[in-house]
C-alpha positions in Angstrom: 67.9 86.5 96.8 67.5 83.5 94.5 64.5 82.2 93.6 62.9 79.1 95.0 60.6 77.7 92.2 60.7 80.9 89.5 63.7 80.6 87.1 64.1 83.4 84.6 61.0 82.2 82.5 58.8 81.0 85.2 58.5 77.6 86.5 59.7 74.9 83.8 60.5 71.3 84.1 59.4 67.9 82.6 55.7 67.1 82.6 55.4 64.7 85.4 58.2 65.6 87.4 58.6 68.1 90.0 57.6 71.0 89.8 55.5 70.3 86.7 53.0 68.3 88.8 48.9 68.8 89.1 49.2 69.0 92.6 52.4 71.7 92.6 50.5 73.7 90.0 47.3 73.5 91.7 49.3 74.8 94.9 51.1 77.5 92.5 47.7 78.6 91.1 46.1 79.2 94.7 49.4 81.0 96.1 49.3 83.4 93.2 45.5 83.9 93.6 45.9 84.7 97.6 49.2 86.8 96.7 47.4 88.9 93.8 44.4 89.4 95.4 46.0 91.0 98.4 47.9 92.9 96.6 45.2 94.4 93.5 42.3 96.2 94.0 39.7 95.1 92.1 36.5 97.2 94.1 33.7 95.3 94.5 34.7 92.7 92.0 36.8 89.2 92.4 40.5 89.9 90.7 40.8 88.1 87.7 43.5 86.2 85.3 44.0 85.2 82.1 45.3 81.9 81.3 46.6 80.7 78.1 49.1 77.5 76.3 50.8 76.7 73.5 49.6 73.4 72.1 51.5 71.1 74.3 49.0 68.0 75.0 49.9 68.4 78.9 48.6 71.9 78.8 44.9 70.8 79.2 46.3 69.0 82.5 48.0 71.9 83.8 45.1 74.3 82.6 42.7 72.8 85.0 45.2 72.4 88.1 45.8 76.2 87.4 42.3 77.0 87.2 41.2 74.9 90.1 44.1 76.4 92.3 42.6 80.2 91.5 38.9 79.5 91.7 39.8 78.2 95.6 41.9 81.5 96.2 38.7 83.4 94.9 39.9 84.7 91.5 37.9 84.6 88.4 39.8 83.1 85.4 39.7 83.9 81.8 40.7 81.2 79.4 42.2 81.6 75.6 43.0 78.3 74.3 46.4 78.3 72.8 47.5 81.8 71.8 51.3 83.0 71.8 52.7 84.5 74.9 52.9 87.9 73.8 49.1 87.4 73.1 48.6 86.7 76.6 50.3 89.7 77.5 48.4 92.1 75.4 45.1 90.6 76.4 46.0 90.6 80.0 46.5 94.2 79.6 43.4 95.1 77.0 41.1 93.3 79.4 42.0 95.1 82.6 43.1 92.0 84.5 45.1 91.5 87.5 47.4 88.5 85.7 48.3 86.8 82.9 49.6 83.2 83.0 51.1 81.3 80.3 51.7 77.6 80.1 54.7 77.0 77.7 57.7 75.7 77.6 58.8 77.8 75.0 61.3 76.2 72.6 61.6 73.1 74.5 60.4 69.7 73.4 57.2 68.6 74.2 57.9 66.3 77.1 58.4 69.6 78.9 56.0 72.4 80.2 56.0 75.7 82.2 53.8 78.4 83.9 55.0 82.0 83.8 53.2 85.2 84.7 52.7 88.9 83.2 51.4 91.5 85.5 48.7 93.8 85.0 50.4 96.1 82.4 51.9 92.9 80.5 55.2 92.8 81.8 56.7 90.2 83.7 56.0 89.6 87.5 58.2 91.8 89.7 60.8 89.7 91.8 59.2 90.5 95.2 55.8 89.2 93.7 57.6 86.0 92.5 59.0 85.9 96.3 55.6 86.4 97.6 54.0 83.5 95.9 57.0 81.2 96.7 56.5 82.1 100.6 52.9 81.6 100.0 53.6 77.9 98.6 55.6 77.0 101.1 53.5 78.1 104.0 51.0 75.5 102.7 53.7 72.7 103.2 51.9 69.7 104.4 48.5 71.9 105.1 45.3 71.4 103.9 44.1 74.0 101.2 42.1 76.9 102.8 39.5 77.9 100.1 37.0 80.8 100.0 33.3 80.4 100.9 31.5 78.8 98.4 30.0 82.3 97.3 33.8 83.7 96.3 35.1 80.7 94.3 36.6 82.1 91.3 34.3 81.3 88.1 35.6 80.7 84.7 34.7 81.6 81.1 36.4 81.2 77.8 37.3 84.5 75.7 36.1 83.1 72.5 37.6 85.8 70.5 40.9 86.1 71.8 42.8 84.8 68.9 41.2 87.5 66.8 41.8 90.3 68.9 45.2 89.9 69.1 45.7 89.2 65.2 44.4 92.8 64.9 46.5 94.0 67.9 49.7 92.9 66.0 48.2 94.6 62.6 48.1 97.7 64.9 52.0 97.9 65.4 52.3 98.8 61.7 51.3 101.7 60.0 47.7 101.9 58.7 48.9 102.1 55.3 51.3 99.4 55.5 50.8 96.3 53.4 52.5 93.3 52.0 50.9 92.6 48.5 54.0 92.3 46.7 55.6 89.7 48.6 55.1 85.9 49.0 56.5 84.7 52.5 56.7 81.4 54.3 56.0 81.4 58.1 56.8 78.6 60.1 54.6 78.4 62.9 56.9 75.6 65.0 53.4 73.5 65.4 53.3 75.8 68.4 51.0 78.5 69.7 50.8 80.7 66.5 50.0 78.1 64.1 46.1 79.9 63.5 47.8 83.1 64.1 50.9 84.0 62.2 49.4 83.3 58.6 46.2 85.1 59.4 48.2 88.3 60.0 50.1 87.9 56.9 47.7 87.3 54.7 45.4 90.3 56.3 48.2 92.6 55.4 48.3 91.3 51.7 51.0 89.2 51.5 50.8 85.2 49.7 51.3 83.1 52.3 52.7 79.9 52.9 52.2 78.2 56.1 54.4 75.4 57.7 54.5 73.8 61.1 50.6 74.8 61.5 49.1 71.6 62.1 49.9 70.8 66.3 49.1 67.2 67.5 49.6 67.8 70.8 53.7 66.2 70.6 55.2 67.7 67.7 55.8 71.4 68.8 59.4 72.7 67.8 59.8 69.0 66.4 62.7 69.8 63.8 60.5 73.3 62.8 60.5 76.5 63.9 62.9 79.2 65.0 65.4 76.3 66.2 65.5 74.4 63.0 64.8 77.0 60.4 66.1 74.4 57.6 62.7 73.1 56.7 61.6 77.1 56.1 65.0 77.7 54.2 64.0 74.5 51.7 60.2 75.8 51.4 61.1 79.0 50.4 63.5 77.9 47.7 60.6 75.3 46.8 57.8 77.7 46.4 59.8 80.6 45.1 59.2 82.6 48.0 61.1 86.1 48.7 61.2 85.3 52.5 60.8 83.4 55.5 59.9 83.4 59.6 60.1 81.3 61.8 58.6 81.3 64.9 59.3 79.4 68.2 56.5 77.2 70.1 55.1 80.5 72.3 56.0 82.6 69.1 57.7 85.3 71.2 61.2 84.8 69.3 61.8 84.4 65.7 64.7 83.7 62.8 64.0 85.1 59.6 65.1 83.5 56.5 66.3 85.2 52.7 65.5 83.9 49.1 68.6 81.8 49.3 68.1 80.2 52.6 70.2 82.2 54.5 69.1 82.5 58.2 69.6 85.8 60.0 69.5 85.7 64.2 68.0 88.4 66.7 71.2 90.8 66.4 70.8 91.4 62.6 66.6 91.4 63.2 67.4 93.9 66.3 69.6 96.0 64.3 67.5 96.4 61.3 64.7 97.8 63.2 66.9 100.2 65.2 68.0 101.4 62.0 64.4 102.2 60.8 64.0 103.9 64.0 66.7 106.5 63.8 65.1 107.5 60.3 62.4 109.2 62.6 64.8 110.4 65.2 67.5 109.4 67.7 67.3 105.9 69.6 68.4 106.7 73.1 70.1 103.0 73.4 70.0 99.7 73.0 70.4 96.6 75.4 72.0 93.1 74.4 73.5 90.5 76.5 77.0 88.9 77.2 76.1 86.8 73.9 75.4 89.4 71.7 77.5 89.8 68.9 80.3 92.5 68.6 79.7 93.6 65.6 75.9 94.7 66.5 78.0 96.7 69.5 80.3 98.3 66.9 77.7 99.1 64.1 75.3 100.7 66.8 78.2 102.9 68.1 79.2 104.2 64.3 75.4 105.5 64.4 76.0 107.1 68.0 73.7 105.0 69.8 74.7 103.6 73.4 75.2 100.0 73.7 74.8 97.8 76.9 74.9 94.2 77.7 72.8 92.2 80.4 72.8 88.8 81.7 71.4 86.0 79.4 67.7 86.3 79.3 65.1 88.4 78.1 63.8 89.0 81.8 67.5 90.8 82.3 67.2 92.7 79.1 64.1 94.1 80.0 65.1 95.1 83.6 68.4 96.9 81.8 65.9 98.8 79.5 64.0 99.9 82.3 66.6 100.9 84.7 67.9 103.3 81.6 64.5 104.1 80.2 65.3 102.7 76.7 62.8 100.9 74.2 65.0 98.5 72.1 67.1 95.4 73.0 66.8 91.5 72.7 69.1 88.4 72.2 70.9 86.9 69.4 68.4 83.9 69.9 65.6 85.6 68.5 64.1 87.4 71.4 63.3 91.1 70.7 61.9 93.9 73.0 60.8 96.7 70.7 58.9 98.5 73.7 57.6 101.2 71.4 55.4 98.4 70.2 54.6 95.7 73.1 55.5 95.1 76.6 57.3 91.9 76.2 59.2 90.0 73.3 56.9 89.2 70.1 58.5 87.3 67.4 55.2 87.9 64.7 55.6 92.2 65.9 59.0 91.8 65.4 59.2 90.1 62.1 56.4 93.1 61.0 59.0 95.8 62.0 61.4 94.3 59.7 59.0 93.9 56.9 58.5 97.6 57.3 61.8 98.3 57.2 62.1 96.6 54.0 59.4 98.1 52.6 60.9 101.5 53.3 64.2 100.6 51.9 63.5 98.5 48.9 65.3 95.8 47.7 65.8 92.1 49.7 65.9 90.9 53.0 69.7 89.8 52.3 70.5 93.4 51.8 68.6 94.7 54.6 69.7 92.4 57.3 72.7 90.9 55.9 74.0 95.2 56.3 75.3 93.5 59.9 78.1 91.5 59.3 78.7 89.1 62.2 82.3 88.1 63.9 82.6 84.7 63.9 82.3 82.9 67.1 83.5 79.5 68.5 81.9 78.0 71.9 83.5 75.1 73.9 81.9 73.7 76.3 84.7 72.3 78.9 83.5 69.8 81.5 84.0 70.9 85.1 83.0 69.9 88.5 79.9 71.7 90.0 80.9 74.9 92.0 84.0 75.4 89.9 84.8 79.1 89.5 87.1 79.7 86.4 88.5 83.0 88.2 89.7 81.0 91.4 92.7 79.7 89.0 95.7 82.0 88.3 96.6 80.1 85.1 93.3 80.4 83.7 92.6 84.4 84.3 96.1 84.8 83.1 95.1 83.0 79.9 92.0 84.9 79.4 93.8 88.4 80.0 96.4 86.9 77.4 93.8 86.3 75.0 92.1 89.7 75.5 95.5 91.6 74.8 96.2 89.3 71.6 92.4 90.2 70.2 92.4 93.9 71.1 89.4 95.4 69.5 89.4 92.6 66.8 87.2 90.2 69.1 86.1 89.8 72.6 85.9 86.8 75.0 83.4 85.4 77.5 83.8 82.4 80.0 80.6 81.4 81.3 79.3 78.3 83.4 76.0 77.0 82.3 72.8 76.9 84.0 71.9 73.5 83.3 74.9 71.6 83.0 78.2 70.9 84.5 80.5 72.8 82.0 82.0 76.1 81.5 80.9 77.5 78.1 84.1 79.3 76.4 83.5 81.9 73.8 85.3 83.6 71.7 84.3 86.0 68.8 87.0 87.3 66.6 86.9 89.3 62.8 87.8 85.8 61.4 86.9 82.0 62.3 90.4 80.8 62.8 91.2 83.5 65.3 88.0 82.7 67.2 88.5 79.0 67.2 92.3 79.4 68.0 92.0 81.6 71.2 88.9 79.1 72.1 90.9 76.1 71.8 93.7 78.1 73.6 91.5 78.8 76.8 89.9 75.6 76.6 92.7 73.7 77.2 94.5 75.8 80.0 90.8 75.5 81.7 91.0 71.5 81.5 94.6 71.4 82.8 93.5 73.6 85.8 91.2 70.8 86.5 
């Protein structure tokens, strides 16, 4: 059963356009408050939720609407101000609250925003809870909001030490004896939620830190900086003579790392480095990637006898498969990494620290550590299609795909995937060399176009 308002990462859209409007977010807060109040056992106390946000100027408006909705439902609200998404997940659990809410559109431009929820255990809300919230919203359609009695209205307070508490949590994910005293690190905070967090964590661990992307103005989040744009980070590393760099996105739940020569490494390479580090301490039960995970990671894990499975694209689906298998490690090549032995959700800064622990143990450079996994070249061609187009209904396309798979053998793989945001079919081929991947992708794309 599909969800009406919630996507794979909460409710998201352009600010001022439905559903990212003050009136809808007010009803969302009220509906969520009612559902959470009915499902939790807070004893004689009112249930409580934590609300954090990134640095978009629209966050103030949406925060006020959410706060009013929760209060009207009889739920207390705790406000952190700007804080990374994984920080909200941690503090929700640490403060024993019933839910956490993040106002963020992650790596999207500042004109967008979104609302995503964490449960009391610091994980994303289960599907049945999201559907219950959606049903509660629909039940309010055209009806006045029935607030609780005045004496039962929720109250709001600010958590003044939220940033400091999260900084200490990040440091707790590495050994007590670990330090970064001999490293110069550039960290790019994407003018986002980690602007006052990331450099402090690294500095307190002893690193010589150069911070960029740490001057948010409400509109510059992700603009030419951060994990989506590591070029500035690479240039700053070389200009300052730094050893390496870390680029986060707007809400700091994903990362890219860059070596001293300016080469960037993606989530597959970061995940592999973390898993290799854990293997030094014992077996790893298995790893989850996505349909987009590079085949090189799958083969490298097989060589180390580590099982690997693919989930649909989206960290929600990676988490669901990890839970089903009882495994701890997974991620996406975009830089969302799940190390569930350290945190309940993806955390760009915590993931970077795990790589740095591996780097210190191995010695050498970041290039040697992350470059140990050489990725297969990928070619992606977006073919415009009509809405509802299903390539599997076309015999010629199916035959072309099967023929390509046969030609590639164990030298590559083929993936056809409809876009979730635009009317295109993504034809992706990865192979042991770039020419092969380009040639096979172009052949399939031409057959798709002919079928149209």
